[in-house]
N, C-alpha and C positions, 0 to 999 in steps of 0.2 A: 397290278403291275407284274409282269413276268419278264425275266431276263435269263440269258444263258450264262451260267457261271462255270469257270474252269474249276474242276474238283479233282484233287489227287486222292487216290485210295492207296493207303500204305499199310501193309501187313506188319504189325508190331506184336510179336508173341502170339497170344491167342485172340487178339483184337484186330479189327480193321479200322484205321483212322481215316476219316474223310476231312480234307482240308481245302479251303479256297483262299488263295492269296488276295483275291478281289475284295474280300471282306475281313481277311485275317481271322477267320473262324474255323474251328475244328470240332469234331465230335467223334465218337467211336461206337462200334457195335461188334457183336460176336462174329459177324460175317458182313460181306459187302451189302447185302440187302438190308440188314438192320442199320448199318452205317448210313446208307442212303436215306432211309426213313427218318432216322434221327437228324440227319443233316437238313432235310426239308423242314423239320420241326424247329431246329435252332435258327435257321434263316428267318422263318416266320416270327419267332420270338424277337430276334434281333431287330427286324424292321418295325415290329409293333412297338418295341421300346423306343426306338428313334422317333417314331411318330408321336408317341405319348409325351416324350420329353421335348419335342419341338426341335430336335437336333439333326434331323435327316439330312438337310442340305449341308450343314457343316461337316458331319462325319463322312458322308459320301465324298465330298470334295477333298477331305484330308486323305482318303483312301485312293484318290486318283480317278474317281468317277467323273464323268462330264455330263452336263445337262444339255441335251440337244432337243429343240422343239418341245420343251417342258417335260421331256422324258429323260430319266437317268440311265446312263450307259456305263457299264463297268469298264475298267481299263483293259486294254488288250494285253494278255499275258501269254508269252510264248514259253514253251518248254523244250529244252534240248539237253543233251548230254555233253559234258565238257570234261576234258582231261585236265586235272590240276595236280600240281606237286604238293605232297603232304610232307611236312618236315618229319624227320626221323625222331623217334622218342625212345626213352630208355625203358 
């Protein structure tokens, strides 16, 4: 099974974090290439665990995935910038 997942790459200090809200998974690497490689590994581990535990359908449903013609499809996730007010702090 292959799917297109939305992945955000976020620089945090000397690490790059790869995160997908479609699975609520993240990992990191020293650069984007390493974060991508680790991300591929963690997604594989995640799906293998779900299959081994027999919880694939339940977990993907909880994460908003939909089964169409026996294939699982991730939720549509849009990303946009929003201006929000942040309360003043002392």
